N, CA, C and O of each residue as an XYZ file, in Angstrom:
976
protein
N       0.814     -1.221      0.000
C       0.000      0.000      0.000
C       0.847      1.270      0.000
O       0.319      2.363      0.205
N       2.154      1.137     -0.228
C       3.013      2.320     -0.335
C       3.008      2.882     -1.751
O       3.439      4.015     -1.967
N       2.528      2.109     -2.710
C       2.710      2.473     -4.108
C       1.409      2.911     -4.768
O       0.317      2.661     -4.258
N       1.554      3.574     -5.922
C       0.389      3.938     -6.715
C      -0.363      2.663     -7.095
O       0.205      1.571     -7.065
N      -1.622      2.802     -7.446
C      -2.451      1.624     -7.705
C      -1.890      0.779     -8.849
O      -1.907     -0.450     -8.777
N      -1.397      1.427     -9.897
C      -0.864      0.682    -11.029
C       0.374     -0.108    -10.633
O       0.480     -1.296    -10.937
N       1.301      0.543     -9.961
C       2.528     -0.133     -9.545
C       2.210     -1.225     -8.523
O       2.805     -2.302     -8.551
N       1.283     -0.943     -7.635
C       0.866     -1.938     -6.644
C       0.355     -3.209     -7.333
O       0.659     -4.329     -6.922
N      -0.425     -2.998     -8.387
C      -0.976     -4.128     -9.139
C       0.141     -4.959     -9.778
O       0.107     -6.188     -9.734
N       1.132     -4.280    -10.371
C       2.252     -4.991    -10.997
C       3.055     -5.779     -9.964
O       3.405     -6.936    -10.196
N       3.344     -5.155     -8.833
C       4.151     -5.805     -7.803
C       3.423     -7.008     -7.217
O       4.055     -8.004     -6.868
N       2.099     -6.923     -7.106
C       1.324     -8.024     -6.537
C       1.367     -9.266     -7.424
O       1.189    -10.385     -6.942
N       1.600     -9.069     -8.707
C       1.604    -10.188     -9.648
C       2.984    -10.787     -9.862
O       3.118    -11.815    -10.526
N       4.004    -10.161     -9.311
C       5.366    -10.656     -9.538
C       5.572    -12.039     -8.908
O       5.123    -12.280     -7.788
N       6.242    -12.941     -9.615
C       6.535    -14.281     -9.076
C       7.766    -14.259     -8.180
O       8.775    -14.891     -8.494
N       7.688    -13.530     -7.062
C       8.850    -13.393     -6.177
C       8.455    -13.691     -4.737
O       7.284    -13.605     -4.369
N       9.441    -14.039     -3.939
C       9.296    -14.155     -2.499
C       9.751    -12.822     -1.906
O      10.937    -12.495     -1.954
N       8.818    -12.054     -1.347
C       9.179    -10.710     -0.897
C      10.129    -10.704      0.298
O      10.667     -9.655      0.652
N      10.340    -11.852      0.917
C      11.374    -11.938      1.944
C      12.762    -11.825      1.332
O      13.738    -11.567      2.037
N      12.853    -12.020      0.016
C      14.139    -11.931     -0.679
C      14.270    -10.647     -1.503
O      15.293    -10.429     -2.152
N      13.244     -9.802     -1.478
C      13.289     -8.530     -2.205
C      14.000     -7.497     -1.339
O      13.610     -7.271     -0.194
N      15.034     -6.874     -1.879
C      15.831     -5.898     -1.128
C      15.365     -4.462     -1.376
O      15.219     -3.681     -0.437
N      15.134     -4.122     -2.639
C      14.786     -2.737     -2.995
C      13.782     -2.719     -4.140
O      13.740     -3.623     -4.975
N      12.973     -1.657     -4.153
C      12.099     -1.355     -5.291
C      12.379      0.097     -5.654
O      12.215      0.995     -4.828
N      12.806      0.322     -6.902
C      13.241      1.663     -7.318
C      12.307      2.257     -8.354
O      11.951      1.621     -9.346
N      11.918      3.515     -8.089
C      11.101      4.282     -9.018
C      11.897      5.498     -9.459
O      12.363      6.280     -8.630
N      12.050      5.655    -10.770
C      12.699      6.836    -11.327
C      11.772      7.401    -12.399
O      11.293      6.664    -13.260
N      11.524      8.694    -12.345
C      10.602      9.309    -13.303
C      11.047      9.060    -14.730
O      12.197      9.307    -15.093
N      10.108      8.561    -15.541
C      10.337      8.288    -16.966
C      11.376      7.202    -17.217
O      11.947      7.114    -18.304
N      11.617      6.363    -16.183
C      12.527      5.228    -16.324
C      11.801      3.953    -15.899
O      10.785      4.022    -15.207
N      12.318      2.777    -16.311
C      11.630      1.532    -15.969
C      11.663      1.225    -14.471
O      12.626      1.546    -13.775
N      10.594      0.600    -13.997
C      10.490      0.150    -12.616
C      11.489     -0.984    -12.378
O      11.546     -1.944    -13.146
N      12.275     -0.860    -11.304
C      13.331     -1.833    -11.001
C      13.077     -2.499     -9.659
O      12.522     -1.899     -8.739
N      13.495     -3.751     -9.572
C      13.406     -4.458     -8.303
C      14.718     -5.197     -8.086
O      15.238     -5.841     -8.997
N      15.241     -5.100     -6.884
C      16.438     -5.867     -6.531
C      15.989     -7.102     -5.784
O      15.502     -7.024     -4.656
N      16.160     -8.240     -6.427
C      15.664     -9.513     -5.908
C      16.858    -10.427     -5.676
O      17.566    -10.791     -6.615
N      17.076    -10.799     -4.406
C      18.294    -11.535     -4.090
C      19.491    -10.628     -4.290
O      19.595     -9.585     -3.644
N      20.382    -11.006     -5.164
C      21.585    -10.194     -5.417
C      21.561     -9.538     -6.793
O      22.559     -8.955     -7.217
N      20.413     -9.628     -7.506
C      20.356     -9.106     -8.871
C      19.222     -8.102     -9.018
O      18.259     -8.113     -8.251
N      19.353     -7.233    -10.020
C      18.310     -6.267    -10.346
C      17.552     -6.712    -11.593
O      18.139     -7.219    -12.550
N      16.234     -6.510    -11.561
C      15.383     -6.851    -12.691
C      14.448     -5.693    -12.997
O      14.099     -4.909    -12.115
N      14.047     -5.596    -14.258
C      12.996     -4.662    -14.638
C      11.649     -5.363    -14.465
O      11.518     -6.561    -14.714
N      10.654     -4.588    -14.033
C       9.297     -5.114    -13.887
C       8.526     -4.778    -15.156
O       8.464     -3.615    -15.553
N       7.940     -5.782    -15.793
C       7.265     -5.571    -17.061
C       5.815     -5.124    -16.858
O       5.283     -5.171    -15.749
N       5.194     -4.692    -17.948
C       3.815     -4.216    -17.928
C       2.839     -5.292    -17.459
O       1.790     -4.975    -16.899
N       3.182     -6.567    -17.685
C       2.285     -7.646    -17.270
C       2.737     -8.330    -15.978
O       2.347     -9.465    -15.703
N       3.562     -7.635    -15.188
C       3.914     -8.126    -13.861
C       4.887     -9.278    -13.842
O       4.714    -10.224    -13.073
N       5.922     -9.216    -14.687
C       6.954    -10.243    -14.724
C       8.324     -9.596    -14.565
O       8.450     -8.373    -14.621
N       9.340    -10.414    -14.367
C      10.707     -9.924    -14.258
C      11.424    -10.063    -15.592
O      11.249    -11.052    -16.303
N      12.229     -9.065    -15.924
C      12.973     -9.104    -17.179
C      14.329     -8.449    -16.970
O      14.474     -7.551    -16.139
N      15.316     -8.900    -17.724
C      16.628     -8.265    -17.705
C      16.774     -7.250    -18.831
O      17.821     -6.619    -18.972
N      15.720     -7.095    -19.634
C      15.737     -6.170    -20.756
C      15.087     -4.837    -20.369
O      13.905     -4.793    -20.025
N      15.858     -3.766    -20.428
C      15.332     -2.454    -20.066
C      14.119     -2.073    -20.919
O      13.181     -1.451    -20.420
N      14.137     -2.443    -22.196
C      13.056     -2.076    -23.113
C      11.720     -2.696    -22.720
O      10.673     -2.224    -23.161
N      11.737     -3.742    -21.902
C      10.502     -4.416    -21.502
C       9.947     -3.884    -20.183
O       8.865     -4.287    -19.756
N      10.683     -2.979    -19.538
C      10.275     -2.485    -18.227
C       9.117     -1.491    -18.301
O       8.987     -0.737    -19.266
N       8.283     -1.507    -17.267
C       7.177     -0.554    -17.145
C       7.741      0.830    -16.821
O       8.461      0.992    -15.836
N       7.419      1.817    -17.641
C       7.916      3.173    -17.415
C       7.113      3.867    -16.312
O       5.886      3.945    -16.370
N       7.829      4.364    -15.317
C       7.197      5.088    -14.213
C       7.089      6.555    -14.602
O       8.104      7.239    -14.738
N       5.865      7.043    -14.783
C       5.730      8.459    -15.120
C       5.631      9.292    -13.840
O       5.508      8.754    -12.740
N       5.686     10.602    -14.007
C       5.696     11.502    -12.850
C       4.432     11.339    -11.997
O       4.486     11.442    -10.771
N       3.317     11.088    -12.646
C       2.055     10.910    -11.925
C       2.120      9.697    -10.985
O       1.692      9.775     -9.833
N       2.657      8.586    -11.483
C       2.766      7.389    -10.653
C       3.687      7.647     -9.465
O       3.421      7.201     -8.349
N       4.767      8.368     -9.721
C       5.726      8.641     -8.663
C       5.134      9.551     -7.595
O       5.319      9.311     -6.402
N       4.430     10.585     -8.014
C       3.838     11.510     -7.038
C       2.699     10.849     -6.270
O       2.515     11.116     -5.083
N       1.934      9.987     -6.940
C       0.875      9.260     -6.243
C       1.487      8.361     -5.174
O       0.952      8.237     -4.072
N       2.618      7.733     -5.513
C       3.319      6.894     -4.545
C       3.772      7.706     -3.343
O       3.611      7.269     -2.204
N       4.337      8.885     -3.584
C       4.780      9.727     -2.469
C       3.627     10.159     -1.589
O       3.789     10.280     -0.374
N       2.457     10.395     -2.180
C       1.286     10.761     -1.386
C       0.885      9.614     -0.457
O       0.544      9.840      0.704
N       0.927      8.387     -0.971
C       0.608      7.231     -0.126
C       1.633      7.083      0.987
O       1.274      6.854      2.142
N       2.906      7.214      0.641
C       3.968      7.062      1.629
C       3.813      8.071      2.759
O       4.007      7.735      3.927
N       3.463      9.306      2.413
C       3.364     10.382      3.401
C       1.956     10.544      3.966
O       1.669     11.528      4.648
N       1.079      9.584      3.685
C      -0.295      9.676      4.174
C      -0.958     10.994      3.803
O      -1.680     11.588      4.605
N      -0.704     11.445      2.576
C      -1.285     12.662      2.015
C      -0.879     13.918      2.781
O      -1.577     14.931      2.733
N       0.243     13.851      3.482
C       0.713     15.024      4.219
C       2.231     15.104      4.122
O       2.944     14.758      5.063
N       2.718     15.566      2.967
C       4.153     15.691      2.768
C       4.772     16.660      3.774
O       5.924     16.500      4.177
N       3.992     17.664      4.172
C       4.500     18.661      5.114
C       4.899     18.003      6.443
O       5.886     18.393      7.067
N       4.111     16.993      6.867
C       4.382     16.336      8.144
C       5.720     15.609      8.135
O       6.308     15.377      9.191
N       6.203     15.249      6.948
C       7.460     14.505      6.831
C       8.597     15.381      6.338
O       9.660     14.872      5.981
N       8.390     16.688      6.312
C       9.386     17.581      5.721
C      10.735     17.499      6.429
O      11.777     17.502      5.774
N      10.726     17.425      7.761
C      11.990     17.362      8.490
C      12.760     16.089      8.154
O      13.978     16.124      7.975
N      12.043     14.952      8.068
C      12.705     13.691      7.717
C      13.237     13.733      6.294
O      14.334     13.249      6.016
N      12.453     14.315      5.395
C      12.854     14.336      3.986
C      14.116     15.150      3.757
O      14.831     14.919      2.782
N      14.400     16.101      4.643
C      15.635     16.875      4.522
C      16.865     15.975      4.618
O      17.931     16.309      4.100
N      16.707     14.821      5.290
C      17.813     13.883      5.414
C      17.900     12.953      4.207
O      18.837     12.164      4.083
N      16.905     13.058      3.316
C      16.922     12.237      2.116
C      16.181     10.925      2.240
O      16.206     10.111      1.317
N      15.526     10.706      3.359
C      14.789      9.461      3.527
C      13.762      9.624      4.640
O      13.814     10.571      5.425
N      12.828      8.680      4.688
C      11.918      8.581      5.821
C      11.629      7.108      6.073
O      11.768      6.275      5.178
N      11.225      6.797      7.302
C      10.926      5.420      7.692
C       9.424      5.274      7.867
O       8.778      6.134      8.466
N       8.870      4.189      7.347
C       7.432      3.954      7.423
C       7.157      2.735      8.290
O       8.075      2.011      8.676
N       5.875      2.515      8.591
C       5.477      1.374      9.410
C       6.059      0.080      8.832
O       6.036     -0.145      7.621
N       6.571     -0.751      9.715
C       7.212     -1.981      9.279
C       8.721     -1.858      9.205
O       9.430     -2.847      9.021
N       9.213     -0.607      9.354
C      10.653     -0.392      9.323
C      11.231     -0.215      7.943
O      12.450     -0.143      7.788
N      10.371     -0.143      6.919
C      10.870      0.046      5.557
C      11.340      1.491      5.400
O      10.727      2.423      5.920
N      12.438      1.650      4.673
C      13.046      2.974      4.541
C      12.902      3.467      3.106
O      13.229      2.762      2.151
N      12.402      4.704      2.979
C      12.161      5.303      1.679
C      13.211      6.378      1.417
O      13.201      7.426      2.063
N      14.111      6.126      0.482
C      15.095      7.128      0.088
C      14.561      7.952     -1.070
O      13.917      7.414     -1.970
N      14.821      9.248     -1.054
C      14.327     10.133     -2.115
C      15.462     11.010     -2.630
O      16.424     11.294     -1.917
N      15.328     11.432     -3.889
C      16.274     12.376     -4.477
C      15.528     13.264     -5.462
O      14.511     12.872     -6.034
N      16.047     14.447     -5.642
C      15.418     15.424     -6.529
C      16.101     16.759     -6.364
O      17.326     16.814     -6.262
N      15.348     17.826     -6.334
C      15.885     19.179     -6.202
C      16.011     19.561     -4.737
O      15.021     19.579     -4.006
N      17.236     19.866     -4.308
C      17.482     20.286     -2.942
C      17.411     21.818     -2.850
O      18.043     22.524     -3.636
N      16.642     22.314     -1.888
C      16.548     23.754     -1.632
C      17.413     24.069     -0.420
O      17.202     23.516      0.660
N      18.379     24.952     -0.596
C      19.305     25.299      0.480
C      18.904     26.601      1.162
O      18.369     27.511      0.529
N      19.171     26.674      2.457
C      19.016     27.897      3.232
C      20.366     28.144      3.902
O      20.636     27.637      4.991
N      21.211     28.933      3.228
C      22.578     29.095      3.704
C      23.330     27.789      3.527
O      23.462     27.282      2.413
N      23.827     27.243      4.647
C      24.586     25.994      4.598
C      23.750     24.771      4.978
O      24.276     23.662      5.077
N      22.466     24.974      5.188
C      21.625     23.842      5.593
C      20.562     23.557      4.541
O      20.143     24.447      3.801
N      20.135     22.300      4.489
C      19.087     21.892      3.566
C      17.744     22.360      4.109
O      17.368     22.028      5.233
N      17.032     23.125      3.312
C      15.730     23.644      3.715
C      14.602     22.672      3.382
O      13.706     22.453      4.197
N      14.647     22.087      2.175
C      13.595     21.156      1.775
C      14.030     20.397      0.520
O      15.050     20.708     -0.095
N      13.227     19.395      0.160
C      13.440     18.633     -1.069
C      12.224     18.844     -1.954
O      11.090     18.631     -1.524
N      12.459     19.258     -3.178
C      11.361     19.517     -4.112
C      11.567     18.657     -5.368
O      12.646     18.114     -5.604
N      10.503     18.555     -6.157
C      10.557     17.823     -7.424
C      11.182     16.438     -7.233
O      12.123     16.061     -7.931
N      10.634     15.695     -6.272
C      11.138     14.338     -6.032
C      10.897     13.484     -7.269
O       9.754     13.275     -7.677
N      11.973     12.995     -7.857
C      11.885     12.224     -9.097
C      12.514     10.845     -8.994
O      12.488     10.071     -9.952
N      13.084     10.534     -7.821
C      13.762      9.264     -7.615
C      13.389      8.725     -6.234
O      13.576      9.407     -5.226
N      12.871      7.525     -6.191
C      12.433      6.931     -4.926
C      12.994      5.512     -4.832
O      12.863      4.715     -5.761
N      13.614      5.217     -3.706
C      14.146      3.882     -3.457
C      13.512      3.322     -2.187
O      13.767      3.819     -1.090
N      12.692      2.297     -2.334
C      12.054      1.656     -1.184
C      12.919      0.469     -0.774
O      12.997     -0.534     -1.484
N      13.559      0.596      0.368
C      14.408     -0.473      0.895
C      13.592     -1.286      1.881
O      13.237     -0.795      2.952
N      13.293     -2.521      1.528
C      12.466     -3.359      2.375
C      13.264     -3.877      3.557
O      14.388     -4.357      3.412
N      12.659     -3.771      4.721
C      13.316     -4.185      5.951
C      13.073     -5.672      6.192
O      11.952     -6.160      6.050
N      14.128     -6.379      6.554
C      14.011     -7.810      6.835
C      14.713     -8.131      8.148
O      15.872     -7.765      8.342
N      14.021     -8.807      9.037
C      14.652     -9.325     10.238
C      15.127    -10.747      9.972
O      14.460    -11.520      9.284
N      16.274    -11.077     10.518
C      16.788    -12.440     10.434
C      17.162    -12.876     11.855
O      18.336    -12.945     12.217
N      16.137    -13.162     12.635
C      16.396    -13.543     14.016
C      17.189    -14.851     14.051
O      16.846    -15.832     13.391
N      18.249    -14.827     14.838
C      19.107    -15.994     14.938
C      20.325    -15.943     14.052
O      21.182    -16.824     14.121
N      20.418    -14.901     13.200
C      21.567    -14.842     12.285
C      22.876    -14.590     13.031
O      23.955    -14.812     12.483
N      22.782    -14.124     14.291
C      23.995    -13.868     15.076
C      24.376    -15.053     15.965
O      25.331    -14.960     16.736
N      23.641    -16.165     15.866
C      23.888    -17.293     16.756
C      25.352    -17.755     16.729
O      25.947    -18.015     17.775
N      25.922    -17.851     15.527
C      27.294    -18.363     15.419
C      28.340    -17.338     15.849
O      29.491    -17.678     16.121
N      27.907    -16.051     15.905
C      28.844    -14.985     16.299
C      28.912    -14.829     17.815
O      29.955    -14.472     18.363
N      27.791    -15.098     18.489
C      27.694    -14.824     19.925
C      28.845    -15.388     20.755
O      29.353    -14.677     21.623
N      29.288    -16.645     20.532
C      30.390    -17.150     21.377
C      31.689    -16.358     21.239
O      32.539    -16.402     22.129
N      31.847    -15.635     20.132
C      33.090    -14.914     19.878
C      33.083    -13.483     20.417
O      34.133    -12.841     20.475
N      31.916    -12.977     20.810
C      31.864    -11.593     21.293
C      31.903    -11.519     22.821
O      31.863    -10.431     23.395
N      31.982    -12.671     23.469
C      32.130    -12.714     24.925
C      33.442    -13.389     25.291
O      33.867    -14.353     24.655
N      34.067    -12.862     26.323
C      35.311    -13.448     26.842
C      35.235    -13.432     28.356
O      35.107    -12.373     28.969
N      35.315    -14.609     28.954
C      35.182    -14.739     30.412
C      33.888    -14.094     30.916
O      33.855    -13.482     31.983
N      32.839    -14.245     30.133
C      31.535    -13.734     30.540
C      31.322    -12.256     30.297
O      30.247    -11.733     30.590
N      32.334    -11.563     29.762
C      32.237    -10.128     29.504
C      32.116     -9.874     28.004
O      32.784    -10.515     27.193
N      31.244     -8.920     27.652
C      31.077     -8.548     26.250
C      32.305     -7.774     25.771
O      32.733     -6.817     26.417
N      32.861     -8.186     24.650
C      34.040     -7.523     24.094
C      33.628     -6.327     23.229
O      32.489     -6.238     22.769
N      34.578     -5.411     23.019
C      34.384     -4.373     22.009
C      34.327     -5.053     20.642
O      35.156     -5.912     20.340
N      33.356     -4.672     19.818
C      33.163     -5.360     18.539
C      33.015     -4.359     17.398
O      32.427     -3.290     17.562
N      33.555     -4.722     16.251
C      33.328     -3.975     15.030
C      32.983     -4.969     13.922
O      33.668     -5.977     13.748
N      31.920     -4.680     13.178
C      31.493     -5.539     12.073
C      31.914     -4.876     10.771
O      31.572     -3.721     10.517
N      32.652     -5.603      9.949
C      33.175     -5.047      8.706
C      32.838     -5.991      7.553
O      33.059     -7.199      7.640
N      32.306     -5.426      6.481
C      32.076     -6.223      5.270
C      31.797     -5.273      4.122
O      31.556     -4.089      4.355
N      31.822     -5.761      2.885
C      31.390     -4.933      1.751
C      29.921     -4.564      1.888
O      29.202     -5.182      2.673
N      29.458     -3.555      1.129
C      28.047     -3.154      1.183
C      27.118     -4.305      0.794
O      27.442     -5.128     -0.062
N      25.956     -4.336      1.448
C      24.917     -5.278      1.057
C      25.107     -6.694      1.553
O      24.405     -7.600      1.104
N      26.042     -6.909      2.469
C      26.300     -8.272      2.955
C      25.601     -8.582      4.281
O      25.711     -9.696      4.792
N      24.883     -7.599      4.841
C      24.088     -7.891      6.036
C      24.659     -7.408      7.349
O      24.328     -7.961      8.398
N      25.517     -6.381      7.327
C      26.093     -5.868      8.572
C      25.008     -5.391      9.534
O      25.018     -5.744     10.713
N      24.079     -4.593      9.033
C      23.034     -4.035      9.891
C      22.110     -5.130     10.417
O      21.693     -5.093     11.575
N      21.796     -6.092      9.574
C      20.943     -7.209     10.007
C      21.624     -7.997     11.118
O      20.985     -8.381     12.098
N      22.931     -8.238     10.959
C      23.691     -8.950     11.986
C      23.766     -8.131     13.268
O      23.571     -8.663     14.361
N      24.050     -6.828     13.133
C      24.120     -5.954     14.305
C      22.806     -5.972     15.078
O      22.807     -6.063     16.306
N      21.684     -5.886     14.360
C      20.370     -5.886     15.011
C      20.158     -7.143     15.846
O      19.656     -7.078     16.968
N      20.546     -8.290     15.285
C      20.329     -9.538     16.020
C      21.290     -9.659     17.195
O      20.925    -10.205     18.236
N      22.518     -9.156     17.043
C      23.438     -9.128     18.179
C      22.869     -8.285     19.314
O      22.897     -8.696     20.474
N      22.355     -7.107     18.976
C      21.758     -6.235     19.989
C      20.603     -6.950     20.687
O      20.500     -6.937     21.913
N      19.737     -7.575     19.889
C      18.576     -8.271     20.457
C      19.011     -9.370     21.421
O      18.471     -9.484     22.522
N      19.987    -10.180     21.009
C      20.402    -11.297     21.850
C      21.102    -10.834     23.120
O      20.879    -11.402     24.189
N      21.943     -9.811     23.019
C      22.608     -9.267     24.203
C      21.583     -8.631     25.137
O      21.668     -8.788     26.355
N      20.614     -7.914     24.568
C      19.592     -7.234     25.362
C      18.653     -8.223     26.052
O      18.260     -8.015     27.200
N      18.295     -9.300     25.347
C      17.357    -10.279     25.908
C      18.045    -11.333     26.761
O      17.382    -12.105     27.454
N      19.376    -11.368     26.714
C      20.097    -12.345     27.520
C      20.115    -13.724     26.922
O      19.991    -14.713     27.645
N      20.269    -13.815     25.605
C      20.380    -15.113     24.946
C      21.772    -15.681     25.209
O      22.767    -15.155     24.712
N      21.837    -16.747     25.985
C      23.117    -17.379     26.352
C      24.049    -16.415     27.088
O      25.268    -16.579     27.051
N      23.475    -15.409     27.754
C      24.261    -14.470     28.557
C      23.299    -13.756     29.501
O      22.081    -13.910     29.399
N      23.852    -12.986     30.405
C      23.010    -12.145     31.264
C      22.463    -10.984     30.440
O      23.208    -10.401     29.652
N      21.190    -10.627     30.594
C      20.664     -9.470     29.848
C      21.452     -8.211     30.197
O      21.764     -7.965     31.362
N      21.768     -7.422     29.182
C      22.512     -6.187     29.382
C      21.708     -5.004     28.861
O      20.980     -5.128     27.877
N      21.842     -3.853     29.526
C      21.185     -2.630     29.072
C      21.941     -2.078     27.865
O      23.121     -1.741     27.965
N      21.262     -1.987     26.733
C      21.881     -1.534     25.487
C      21.321     -0.170     25.110
O      20.109      0.040     25.155
N      22.190      0.749     24.743
C      21.774      2.054     24.218
C      22.186      2.106     22.749
O      23.363      1.960     22.420
N      21.211      2.314     21.878
C      21.447      2.293     20.439
C      21.299      3.689     19.851
O      20.229      4.292     19.931
N      22.377      4.200     19.259
C      22.319      5.463     18.525
C      22.040      5.126     17.061
O      22.945      4.787     16.299
N      20.776      5.228     16.692
C      20.313      4.773     15.375
C      20.082      5.988     14.475
O      18.944      6.333     14.155
N      21.186      6.628     14.073
C      21.099      7.904     13.361
C      20.255      7.806     12.097
O      19.460      8.705     11.823
N      20.408      6.753     11.332
C      19.705      6.633     10.061
C      18.429      5.798     10.159
O      17.753      5.572      9.156
N      18.105      5.342     11.363
C      16.853      4.630     11.569
C      16.789      3.270     10.919
O      15.698      2.779     10.628
N      17.942      2.639     10.680
C      17.942      1.361      9.972
C      18.000      0.154     10.891
O      17.700     -0.958     10.457
N      18.376      0.340     12.141
C      18.517     -0.801     13.046
C      17.177     -1.108     13.720
O      16.621     -2.192     13.544
N      16.665     -0.149     14.490
C      15.381     -0.358     15.169
C      14.204      0.103     14.317
O      13.080     -0.368     14.496
N      14.466      1.033     13.381
C      13.429      1.558     12.484
C      12.240      2.097     13.263
O      11.130      1.576     13.156
N      12.480      3.151     14.052
C      11.384      3.754     14.810
C      10.342      4.367     13.884
O      10.678      5.060     12.924
N       9.079      4.103     14.182
C       7.955      4.724     13.475
C       7.025      5.292     14.528
O       6.435      4.550     15.312
N       6.894      6.629     14.543
C       6.132      7.322     15.574
C       6.617      6.917     16.965
O       5.824      6.740     17.890
N       7.929      6.776     17.089
C       8.549      6.514     18.383
C       8.661      5.062     18.779
O       9.286      4.756     19.794
N       8.070      4.139     18.003
C       8.078      2.727     18.377
C       8.978      1.929     17.437
O       8.861      2.069     16.219
N       9.878      1.090     17.973
C      10.708      0.243     17.110
C       9.843     -0.699     16.285
O       8.958     -1.371     16.813
N      10.108     -0.737     14.989
C       9.386     -1.657     14.117
C      10.120     -2.994     13.997
O       9.568     -3.969     13.486
N      11.348     -3.032     14.463
C      12.155     -4.235     14.421
C      12.626     -4.547     15.841
O      12.839     -3.635     16.639
N      12.786     -5.803     16.148
C      13.062     -6.255     17.510
C      14.528     -6.039     17.867
O      15.419     -6.673     17.302
N      14.764     -5.129     18.820
C      16.126     -4.896     19.304
C      16.263     -5.264     20.785
O      17.221     -4.863     21.445
N      15.301     -6.026     21.295
C      15.419     -6.547     22.651
C      14.679     -5.744     23.705
O      14.318     -4.586     23.500
N      14.466     -6.398     24.839
C      13.653     -5.816     25.918
C      14.414     -4.816     26.768
O      13.801     -4.021     27.481
N      15.751     -4.840     26.707
C      16.545     -3.951     27.546
C      17.322     -2.939     26.705
O      18.426     -2.531     27.067
N      16.723     -2.537     25.564
C      17.400     -1.612     24.652
C      16.651     -0.285     24.587
O      15.430     -0.256     24.434
N      17.399      0.817     24.703
C      16.873      2.170     24.517
C      17.433      2.717     23.209
O      18.604      2.511     22.888
N      16.585      3.415     22.461
C      16.956      3.846     21.112
C      16.858      5.357     20.982
O      15.872      5.964     21.398
N      17.884      5.952     20.407
C      17.861      7.361     20.041
C      17.940      7.419     18.520
O      18.931      6.997     17.924
N      16.892      7.943     17.900
C      16.757      7.907     16.439
C      16.990      9.292     15.840
O      16.519     10.297     16.373
N      17.720      9.332     14.728
C      17.845     10.570     13.971
C      18.874     11.556     14.478
O      19.048     12.624     13.892
N      19.559     11.219     15.557
C      20.557     12.133     16.136
C      21.940     11.745     15.630
O      22.249     10.557     15.548
N      22.789     12.732     15.285
C      24.169     12.397     14.898
C      24.822     11.493     15.934
O      24.659     11.701     17.136
N      25.555     10.497     15.472
C      26.044      9.439     16.353
C      26.898      9.961     17.506
O      26.705      9.562     18.654
N      27.838     10.849     17.202
C      28.734     11.328     18.258
C      27.947     11.993     19.385
O      28.222     11.757     20.561
N      26.972     12.822     19.025
C      26.139     13.477     20.038
C      25.202     12.483     20.706
O      24.980     12.525     21.916
N      24.659     11.590     19.889
C      23.701     10.631     20.417
C      24.298      9.692     21.441
O      23.672      9.406     22.462
N      25.510      9.204     21.181
C      26.153      8.293     22.120
C      26.428      8.972     23.460
O      26.233      8.366     24.513
N      26.877     10.218     23.427
C      27.136     10.941     24.672
C      25.843     11.179     25.435
O      25.809     11.057     26.659
N      24.775     11.519     24.711
C      23.477     11.742     25.364
C      22.988     10.451     26.021
O      22.537     10.468     27.166
N      23.076      9.341     25.302
C      22.636      8.060     25.854
C      23.483      7.660     27.055
O      22.965      7.131     28.038
N      24.775      7.912     26.974
C      25.677      7.566     28.078
C      25.301      8.327     29.343
O      25.311      7.767     30.440
N      24.970      9.601     29.184
C      24.615     10.428     30.347
C      23.222     10.111     30.880
O      22.993     10.128     32.089
N      22.291      9.819     29.967
C      20.880      9.775     30.366
C      20.336      8.381     30.669
O      19.449      8.243     31.511
N      20.852      7.335     29.998
C      20.185      6.041     30.066
C      20.956      4.958     30.839
O      20.485      3.827     30.958
N      22.135      5.307     31.360
C      22.920      4.364     32.160
C      23.089      3.014     31.461
O      22.730      1.979     32.022
N      23.632      3.018     30.240
C      23.765      1.753     29.502
C      24.982      0.948     29.947
O      25.952      1.491     30.475
N      24.903     -0.346     29.723
C      26.069     -1.215     29.873
C      26.750     -1.451     28.529
O      27.931     -1.794     28.469
N      25.985     -1.262     27.450
C      26.492     -1.485     26.103
C      26.056     -0.322     25.211
O      24.905      0.109     25.268
N      26.968      0.179     24.397
C      26.640      1.188     23.391
C      26.713      0.541     22.012
O      27.662     -0.178     21.700
N      25.702      0.806     21.195
C      25.664      0.232     19.849
C      25.393      1.330     18.842
O      24.628      2.259     19.102
N      26.040      1.211     17.672
C      25.893      2.238     16.647
C      26.091      1.586     15.282
O      26.867      0.640     15.147
N      25.400      2.086     14.288
C      25.505      1.566     12.933
C      26.225      2.579     12.048
O      25.988      3.781     12.168
N      27.084      2.116     11.177
C      27.718      2.935     10.149
C      28.572      4.073     10.715
O      28.122      5.217     10.772
N      29.779      3.766     11.126
C      30.740      4.805     11.512
C      31.210      5.491     10.231
O      31.819      4.860      9.366
N      30.921      6.785     10.118
C      31.179      7.480      8.851
C      32.036      8.735      8.987
O      32.404      9.338      7.979
N      32.360      9.138     10.217
C      33.107     10.384     10.391
C      34.066     10.236     11.564
O      33.817      9.433     12.462
N      35.164     11.001     11.572
C      36.135     10.896     12.670
C      35.503     11.111     14.044
O      35.883     10.454     15.014
N      34.532     12.037     14.128
C      33.930     12.323     15.428
C      33.123     11.139     15.975
O      32.826     11.082     17.168
N      32.772     10.195     15.090
C      32.037      9.020     15.559
C      32.897      8.126     16.448
O      32.373      7.395     17.288
N      34.207      8.183     16.266
C      35.101      7.339     17.055
C      35.925      8.129     18.054
O      36.495      7.549     18.978
N      36.000      9.447     17.886
C      36.785     10.278     18.785
C      35.896     10.766     19.919
O      35.620     11.959     20.042
N      35.450      9.818     20.748
C      34.526     10.139     21.828
C      35.237      9.962     23.155
O      35.482      8.842     23.602
N      35.566     11.093     23.781
C      36.280     11.031     25.051
C      35.366     10.491     26.130
O      34.168     10.774     26.151
N      35.941      9.717     27.015
C      35.207      9.262     28.183
C      34.429      7.984     27.977
O      33.847      7.476     28.936
N      34.387      7.421     26.738
C      33.601      6.202     26.533
C      34.350      4.948     26.977
O      33.740      3.888     27.117
N      35.640      5.047     27.197
C      36.370      3.882     27.659
C      36.346      3.770     29.185
O      36.920      2.835     29.745
């Protein structure tokens, strides 16, 4: 129900397992794309997958704007602050990335206009995917400092989420208080303040705040035993005095 009626109809007819669908991409005047498993396919007019661009259903501006209206519940203004970051999170934890014309106010982004590119990243939980990792992140009963490294698209965030859940719930360990700085909203996927994905019973989440600031705020306010963060992207994310 995030998509225009025409696109919704095409997607409903696709012979796919949506647990394996990673992304659905809409670009104005370009063919509808779906990332299924590790490959991208064009969606045809009769609801099939094709590797031929010429067979893809062309997404016109009307279809794209109708989709955005559904995503924003007919109130784009209500999501304006989120859209300044280039994405918003919807019920279920799915993340909608957008691109188009950026309006600047000095050095800050004021708004996004003429949205012509939409990427719907479907959220998937894989509970238990951290089972084989858990014995390696504890030493003498104590949780070790951990960093997850891999190429893009290999499941770092999915693995991190399950690690947080298991540590928080006390799976094969004592439950620990976890504070999660979820700047991009991809781990817990808060929607109207509620996590859409399971990060455990003893986890507190700060969503949308820059990581360096968020971690310090959580450290001061929530008395955590464990700090968790996704996507270290700047020097200030690791140059945090007092966290050791």
